[in-house]
N, C-alpha and C positions, 0 to 999 in steps of 0.2 A: 767298476770299479770303485766308483765313488758313493757306493750302500753303505760304506762304513765310513764315519766322520774321524778323519786324523787327530783332530784337537781331542773330542772324546774319546779314541783309542790310548791318546796321550796322557790323560790322566787316570784310565782305566790303569793303565800297565803302571803307574806311579804308584797305583792304589794297592795293585796286586802286589810289587815289590815291596811295598814298605806297609805292611798289614796293621801295624800300629802305630801307624801316623796321625797325628791330629790336622786339624784344618789348617794353622797355621804351619807346621811340619808341610804339608803340600805344597801352601805356598810358596815357601823356600825352596824347595826342591825343583819345582817348576817354573820358578823365578815370576810369577803371577800374584797380583793384591791379593789379599785374605779376601777381600770383599767380590773378586773374580772368582776365585776359586771356591767359595759359599754359594753363588749364584750358579757354578757348573755343578757343584756335585747335588744342589737341590734339584737343578733336572735332570740328572741321572738316577738322583731316588725315584722321583716322578715315573720315570720311563722303566723302573724296575731292576736297574741295572747295578745297583749299592744297595745296601743298607747300612744302620749305624747300629755300632756296638759301645758298649759302653766296658771300658776297662781300665781296673784301678790295679796296678801290678804291684803296689809297696803298701797297698793294705789302708793306705792311709791319705787324709782329702778325697775331692771330689774325683769320681771318676773320669776319665778321660775320653771325651766321644771321639772315635775312631768310625771312617767307614771303611767297611769290606766288598767285595764282590759278591753279587748273587750269582747262581748259575747262569743268568742270560748273559750276564757282565762277563763272565769266565767265557764263554760261548760267543761273545762279540769279537772279543780279543781274540780267539783262535781263528775264526772267520779273517780279522783284518791280518792276522799271519798266513793266512793260506792264499789269500788274493795279493799279498805282497809278492808273496813267490811267482803269484802266476803272473805278475804285471813284467819279472824279469823272463819267465823260463813257461808261456803257456803251454798247458797242457792239454786244453779243450774243454772237456765235460766238468763242470766242479758239481755236481747235484751229489755224486759218490758222497761229497762231506757234507753237503748240507745235511743230509740224513742222520748224521750225527749229531748237529744240534739239540740241545735238550737232553741230550744221554747222560747217563751217568757213565764212567769209563767201564765199570764193571758189566753195566746194560749193552754197551757197544762190544764187550767181548764177549759178551752171552748170544751175540747176534751169530756168531760163526757155528758151522755146524760141526767143522772138523778143530778140536782144542780141548786144551784142559790146563788148568793155571798151576804153576806149582811156584817151587822157592819160598816164599814167607808166608802167603796167603794159606797154605794147609798147614802151617806152623803158629798160628797166631792165638789157637786155645789150645796148644798145649805147652807152651813158656810157662816158666811159674814167676819169671822176677823180672818182664818187660812188659812194654805195651807200645811199639815201637810204630812210626809214623812211617804212613805208606809212603815209598818216593820210587821204587823200584816195583816192576809188574813181568815177574817171567812167565811168557808163555810160549807153549809147546804146541804146533800148529801144524795142521797135516799140508803138505804142499801145494795143491788144490787152493786152499785159502791163503797163498801167498801175499799176492795183490792187497786183499781187502785188509789182512792183518795188518801190512804196511800202513794201510792209509790211517785206520785205529791209533798206531804210533804216533804217525805224524799228527793227529789231529790232537791228543794229548802231551805231546811231547813239552809244553810249556810246563806241565808240571810233573811229569811221570817218564821217567827210564826204561823203556821197554828194554827186555833181553827176551827174543825170537830163537826160538828152535823150530826148524822145519824137519817132519818126518813122517811118515806113513803112518796113520791111525786106524785104520782097518783093524778090527779082531785086537784092538789095544784096548777094551772097556775097564780092564783088570787094574789099570795103571790108575785111574780112576773115579772120581763119584762125585754126585752132586749134592751141593750144600746151599742154602743161605746165608749171603754176607750183608753187611749193613752197607749202603750206596757209599761212595767215596766222595763224593761231592753234593749231596743231599739228601733229604731224609727217606725210609723208604731201606727194602732191602731188595737183594736179586737172587737168582738162584744159578749159578756158573758148575762148571764142572771143575774140578780140584784134582791135583793130584793125591794118590795115596801118602799118608804120612811116611812111609818105607819107600817109595819116590823120590819125594821132596826133601827129604834129608839126603837124600845122592844125589839129587841135583843140586841143592844147596852146595856142598862139599866140591862137587864137580867144577861149577860154575866162581867159586874161591877169588880167583882174581877177575871178574866180571862184579862181584858182590859183596865184598868180605862183611859187609853188616849182616846180610842173611845166613852166610858162612857161620859167624860166629853165634848166632841165634840157633841155627843146628846143633853146633858142640854141646851149646848148653843142655838143648834136650837129649841128644846122645848121652850127655853123662849123667841126666838127673831122672829121666824116665827110663825105668828098666822093666816097660811093659810093651816095648818094641817088639816085632815079630823079626829076628837078628837074619832068619833065612830068606824072608821077603828080602830084608835091610842087603844081601850080600847078591841075590838077585839084580834088586834094581841096580844096585851100583856097578853090578856085571856089564849091565846095560849101557852106562856108562863109561866104563873104560877104565883104565888103569889110574889115571889120578884119582877117582871118585873111592877106589879100592885101596889104594895106598893112604888116601887122605882120614879116611875112618877107620883103618887098622892104626895108623899112629896114633890118632883120639885114645883108643882104647890102651892099645899098649903103655901108652907114655901114663894115663891112670892107673894101670896095674902096675908098673913100675913105682909109679909114686904114693900111691896110696892103699892099695893091696898086695905088698909084695909077699906078705906073709897070711894073707886069709884067700885061698882057693875059693872058698865057696861065694865070694863075691866078688869074684872078677870078673872085667867084662870078657865078651867072646875073642878066644884067640884064633880064629879061623879066618880073618880077614887078614890079605896080604900087609904088611906094613914096610916097605923100602925105604924110607923116611929113617937115617938115622935120628937118634936121639938127641943127640947132641949139635946135630944141623940147626944152625940159625938164620930162618927163613922169615920172611911174612905171617907165613901159615903156622909153621913151628912155634912159633912166639904168642900167634895168638893163642893156639893149644895150652900154653902152660902157666897164659895168664888164666882162661878159661877153668883151667883144672885147681887153679888155686882157688878163685872165688868160690866155685861151686863144693870144695871139701872145705874152704875156710883155713887155706895153707898161708903160712908165713911168706 
């Protein structure tokens, strides 16, 4: 358990939580002298755990020298967190975690056999007006992979929140496709299985309460992209149940009432059941009204 130096991890944790902090900022936060922090960070840099960046947020004056964690630094923090948990509740073999060291989160997910990514990832290249930061990873996993998926979610939980859903995936090839994505924590790309657009949209709206940000992006796409296969969308939403169908139906119904009351040729499909009242005020309906106003430039 002593393989991870606690002083080093304390400094790394502070750098991780304050990515724009300079040496003086770190010294003040850690209650150490500037000289001590300089020596410590120099040692961490030699070990490949941190690297320096120059930030000039104001655009004036000299850029500020700040420390940032490398992939190795991130892995050391994650290992220290796992080791601390083992000290309080030992669970035996730790090699299942060691094999995740050095891997990007998407590479780790790609090690699973029965899975596909849904939610935000399939929507990244379809939205017209946002470049979101990935903080939530929605993952559909075959029950046979439940243990490994849980280990991956636990290992990367310092930076990402995983939404895991378990369902048998035999014969479900039509729900996902393979695609290259840029890694989240290092340079390079990795090929992973991601949901089809229609399945991802249905999942995002079904999981509104768990991930409102992705549901908002899905709403924008439903309002902006007229090349969606609406039949596939309805089938996908039906697989997720009544909440997904009703929320998509409400989005289309509200947009039709607000934007296209007298232009039938431009209206959104009306075949989705919409049992949410137009005047109902909930976090979801308020989100939809704001999205419609933004997309169609309404007052």
